[in-house]
N, C-alpha and C positions, 0 to 999 in steps of 0.2 A: 504493500500500500504506500510505500514511500515514493519520492519523486523520481526514482531511477528511470531515466529514459521515457518519461511520460509526456507525450506531446500536449496533453490537456492540462498540464500542471498550471496552477494559479500562483502568482507571486503574492506572498503574505509578508507584511512588514515585520522586521525582526522584533520590534517592540511589542507587537501583538502576540507573537509566539512566546516571548519571554514572560509577558504578563499572565497569559493563560496557564503556562506551566507553573509559575509561582503560585497562582491562586489554587491550582489543583493540588500541589503539594501541601499548601497551607490547609486546605480542606481535608487532607489526609492526616493532619496532626503534626506536621513539621513546624517548628518555630519559624517566624517570619524570616529571620536572617539565614537560617539553613535552607529554607525553601528557595530563597533568592540565589544562593550559591549553587544548589543543584540545578535549578532552571538555567542559570548562567552557563554552567558547564555543558548542558545539553544544547543550548543555543550556539555555543562555540562550535560544537560538532556540525550543526546545521549550516552555520556560516562558512565553515571550512570545506564543506562538501562531503563530510562523513555522514550522509543522510540516514544510514541505518542506526546511528547513535544519538539522534536528536529527538524531535517531537514524535517521530515514528515509534519511539519506545515508551511514550507517556502512558498509554493504556496498560501496558504490561507492568510498569512500575506501580501504578495506582492499584492494580489488582494485587500485587505482592504486599503493598502497604495495608490495604483493606483486609487481607487475609491474615495479617499479623506476622508475615514472614520477614519483613524488614522492620527495624526499630526506628520509629519516626523521631524519637528524642534521644538519639545516641549520645553517650558521653565518651568522646574520643580521648584515649589516655596514651601517654608515652610510658611504656613498660620498662624499657632499657634505654640508656643514653650514654654515649661517650663523646669525645670531642668531634668525631667525624661520622658517627653512626647512631641510629636510633631504631627502636622497634615500637610500632604503634598498634594499639588495639582499637579497632573500629567499633566495638560494641554492637555489631550486626547492623550498623547504620548504612545509609545509602552510600554506595561506593564513591559517587561524585564528591560527596562531602568529606569522606575519609581521605580520598586521594588529594583533594585540594589542600587539606591540612598537612598531609605528608609532603607534598611538593614544596609548600612554603617552609616547612621544617627543614627539608633538604637544603634549601637556599640559605637558611639561617646558619646551618652547620658549615656549609661551603664558604660562606662569607668569613667565618672565623678560621676554618681549617684548610680551605682550598678545595675540599671535596666533602660532600655529604651523602651518605647512603642510608636510606630509610626503608626498612622492611615493614610490611603491613600484614596483619592477621585479622580475622573476624570482620572482613569487609564484604562487599557485594559487587556486582557488575558496575563498572564505573564509566562505561561509554568509550569515547575515542581517546586513545593513548596520547595523541598529539596535544590534547587539551592540557595535560599535566606536564609533558615534556616542554611545552611552551611557557610554563610559569617561570622556570629558571631563565629561559630565553629573554624574558622581559627585564631581567636584572643583568643582562650581558653575560649570562652563564650558559653552559651546555647542559641540556636536560636529557635524561635517559629514563624511560619508563618501560616496565613490563608487568605482566600479570599471569596468574594461572586462570585460564578461562573457567567459567562457572559451569560448563558442561564439557564432557569428553566426546569429541567427534572424529578424532584420528586415532590410528593404531601406531605403535612403534613400527618402523619400516619392516615390511614382510609379515606383520602380524594381522590377525583377523578380529582382534578384540579392541574396541575403542577405549584406550586408557590415557589418551592425551587430549588436551584442549588445543585450540588453534592459537595457543599462547602468543600474544602479540609483542612487538617491540616498537617503540617510538623513540626517535632521536631528534633533537632540535639543536642546531648550531648557529650562533649569531653571525651576521655578516654586516657589512657597512652599507654601501649603496645598493647592493644586490639583495634580493629576498633571502631571508634566513633559510638555511637548509633544514627541511623538516621531513623526515621519513617516518611513516606510520604504516606498518604492515602486519598482517597475520602470518603465521607460519604455515598456513594452508594455501593452496593455489588461489582459492577464492575465499573471502571471509564468510563467516556464518550468516551475517546480515544480508550479504548479497545473494547467497544461495537461497536463503529463506524468502527473499523478495521475489526471485525468479519463480520459486515454487508457488508463492501466494498469488502471483499474477498469471499462473498457468503457462509460463514460458518454458520451453525446453532448456534443460541445463546443458551448457557446453560440455562436450566430452573431455574428460580429464579433471573434472571438478570433484566428482563423487564416484566411488567404486563400491561394488557389492561386497558385503562381509562374507558371503558364501563362497564366491569364486574369483573375486577381484576384477570382474568385468565392469565396464563403465555403466553408470546409471544416469540417464538423461531425463527421466520422468520424475518431476518434483513430488508426485504422490508416493514415490517409493523411497523417500529419504530415510525412513525408519529402517530400511533394509541395508543402508549404505554407511560408508565412512568417507570423510573428507580426505582428499589427496594432499600430502604435504608439498610445499613448494620445494623444487629441487630434489625431489625424491628423498633419499636417505639423509641429505643435508638438512632439509627442512624438518625432518623427523628428529634429527639430533639436536637442532636448535630449539625445537619445542620442548625436548627433554631437559636441556640444561637451563632454559629459562624457567621451566616449571619447577625444577629442583631449587633454584635460587629464590623463586617467588613463594614456593610452598613450604617444604620441610624446614628451610632455614628460618622461616618466620613462625613455625608451628602452625602452619596453615595447610589446607587440603591440597592433595596431589594424587594422581593416579586413581586407585580404587576408592580413595577417600572422597573424591569429588562426586557430589550428588548431581543428578540430571535436573536442571531447573525446569524442565518440562514435566517432570514427574511430580506426584503429590508431595507437598512439603512435610518432611518428618523432622528436620533439624535445620539449623542455620547453615549457610553454605560454607562459612569460614574461608572465604576467598582471600588469597594472598596476592600481594603486589610488591614490587620493588621500585624505588624512585631514587635516582642519582642526580645530584647537581655538581657541576665542576666549574670552578672559577678559573678562566683562562689567564687572568692576571697573575696567577702564581707561576706562569710559564713565560709570559711576555706581556708588554703593555697592551691594553684592550684595543686601542686604535690600530696598532700594528697587526694584531690578530685578525681584526675585521678586514683590514686592507688585504691581508694574505688570503682570507676567505674569498673576497671579491675577485682577486686576481685569478684564483684557481677556478672559481665558478664561471667566470667569463671565458677562461681557456677551454673548459669542458663544453660549455654551451655553444661556443663559436667554432668548435673543432669540425674537421671535415666529416660530411654526412655520407651515408650510403645512398645509392640511387633510390629515388622514391621517398626519401625521408625529408619532411619539411622542417622539422625542428628537433633539436636535442633538448630534452626536458630534464631539469635538475629537480630533485625532490624539494618541494616547498613552493616552487614557482606557481604551479596551478592553484595551490592553496591560497596563496596571496591574492591571485586574480579573482578567485571565487569569493573570497571574503569582501573584497572591494565592491564587487558586483552585487552581492546579496545584501550588504549593508545599505547600498544605495537603492536597489530596485526590489528588494524583498527576496524571501526564500521560496523557491518553487516547491509547492506541495501538490500532490495528486488529489483529485476530487474525492477519491475514496478515503484518503487519510483525513482530509478536512471534515468529512462527514463523521468519521470515527471519533475524532476529537470533539466535534459538536455534540454527538450522542453522549460521550463521556462527561462533557460539561453539564449536561442536564442531570445526570445522576449525582453530580457533586454540587448541584445548585449554584453554579458559577456561570458567568456570561460566556456564551459559545464563541469559538474562534471567528466564525464568519461574521459575527456581529461586532467584532473588535477592529476589523480591517476594512 
């Protein structure tokens, strides 16, 4: 239902999206300040083009809050702290709130020690990783984010049992005149959000995204997702990356990994205990910030202007498209599919708040 490749998408002002999400979370029991933080993180995803992590997720989050699966009044605590590290307990709160806290803490540690590594336990799904990697970026720092996905959709390479999530990694590197380098990828060929969107729209899945658990053959029918597993990017390399990120985000933080991860689509029996990791790095501990940014600009320009293969119009550097989308959507609104707008309007009625279509 998201705006992915929908020719009938309608542009909705960013302020209207932010306000309805804030009102929705407030109606579900979040304190006003927390509701604004969560809504702001989700809007950041919509503005950046990570459509599967913005308002598209609102109905699902409201459902979890109403069912008592997320704690709307989480008391986030720092369990362990050293000059350069910290362990945060999210109290089963919304992941966006927990990770915003963790990213800001990582910046605080890095400002004093040069690097800050923050582990997180007892959190939940937090949306787009780039949202948190970009928090250190705003302070002239490098940001690195990863998480243990809240459901397992992949198997270790060669396996037939889904024991791995599409554990993402996001990296944000500041630049000067050029757009910051921002990479945000899942360790599967296609993200869970994109695969689910294709399935919900009845579109055939491209071959190579999902394979059968039974015989490893491609699955292209979205109705058969329950029979399949997601394919890791780069085959065994993506599988290996998902494993190491999962181990650092999960067991290191006393959070779930492997068989301990519960399927978020299954009935809730316990909290997810989702684990994340957040790193902030202060480049001024290596060289002056202006010099660092100048070097980033030089190399970004060299890469983007390098010789192209026949038929290639542009060499894109991670983050350039994000920057352009943010500028466009801030000015012209976020494209939302009619079905998604209706879903949000229907949700608003159940929460007794003003519908999205009446705000824009």
